[in-house]
C-alpha positions as CSV (number, residue, x, y, z in Angstrom):
1,M,-8.8,5.5,-23.1
2,T,-11.9,4.2,-21.5
3,Q,-12.5,4.2,-17.7
4,P,-12.0,0.4,-17.5
5,E,-8.7,0.6,-19.4
6,R,-7.6,3.4,-17.2
7,K,-8.4,1.4,-14.1
8,E,-6.6,-1.6,-15.5
9,H,-3.4,0.4,-16.1
10,L,-3.6,1.9,-12.6
11,A,-4.2,-1.5,-11.1
12,E,-1.0,-2.7,-12.8
13,V,1.0,0.3,-11.4
14,M,-0.3,-0.3,-7.9
15,A,0.5,-4.0,-8.1
16,Q,4.1,-3.1,-9.0
17,I,4.3,-0.6,-6.2
18,S,3.0,-3.2,-3.8
19,A,5.6,-5.7,-5.1
20,L,8.3,-3.1,-4.7
21,M,7.2,-2.4,-1.1
22,D,7.2,-6.2,-0.4
23,E,10.7,-6.5,-1.9
24,R,12.0,-3.7,0.2
25,G,10.1,-4.7,3.4
26,I,8.2,-1.4,3.5
27,S,4.8,-1.6,5.1
28,Q,1.8,0.7,4.3
29,A,2.4,2.5,7.6
30,E,6.1,3.1,6.7
31,L,5.2,4.3,3.2
32,A,2.6,6.7,4.7
33,R,5.2,8.0,7.1
34,R,7.6,8.7,4.3
35,M,4.8,10.4,2.4
36,K,3.8,12.4,5.4
37,T,0.3,11.2,5.2
38,D,-2.1,8.7,6.9
39,R,-1.9,4.9,6.2
40,F,-5.5,5.2,5.2
41,V,-4.5,7.2,2.1
42,V,-1.9,4.5,1.1
43,N,-4.3,1.7,1.8
44,K,-7.1,3.2,-0.3
45,A,-4.7,4.0,-3.1
46,L,-3.2,0.5,-3.3
47,S,-6.6,-1.1,-3.1
48,L,-8.0,1.3,-5.7
49,A,-10.8,2.1,-3.3
50,V,-10.5,5.7,-4.5
51,D,-9.6,7.4,-7.7
52,V,-5.8,7.8,-7.2
53,R,-4.6,11.4,-7.7
54,T,-1.5,12.0,-9.7
55,S,0.0,13.8,-6.7
56,T,-0.5,10.7,-4.5
57,L,1.1,8.4,-7.1
58,V,4.1,10.8,-7.4
59,A,4.4,10.9,-3.6
60,M,4.4,7.1,-3.4
61,L,7.1,6.8,-6.0
62,K,9.3,9.4,-4.4
63,A,8.8,7.7,-1.0
64,L,10.0,4.5,-2.6
65,D,12.9,6.3,-4.4
66,S,11.4,5.0,-7.7
67,H,10.0,6.4,-10.9
68,L,7.3,5.5,-13.4
69,T,8.2,4.7,-17.0
70,I,5.6,4.9,-19.7
71,E,6.2,3.6,-23.1
72,P,3.9,3.7,-26.1
73,N,1.7,0.6,-26.5
74,A,3.2,-0.9,-23.3
75,Q,2.0,-1.6,-19.8
76,P,3.1,0.9,-17.2
77,D,6.3,-0.2,-15.5
78,V,7.5,1.0,-12.1
79,A,11.3,1.0,-12.2
80,Q,13.7,1.4,-9.3
81,S,15.9,4.5,-9.3
82,H,18.8,2.5,-8.3
83,N,19.6,-1.0,-7.0
84,N,19.3,-1.7,-3.3
């Protein structure tokens, strides 16, 4: 996978995380609180201003009670663990 392809996939994941946050009414500050980190970290990750670490992505998903599903030849899909 090329760097542009990787960034495109990550942008799609972050867009889905943002949409899930909006759907649940969770702000960046609240997500950061749940992750036990600074809002700056969340903001930079969501805007792709930094290379997002796997540990940051996992922490975001856990804080949203969600998981990431990856299928061959498919776009990444963030799925909710259970309906709210």
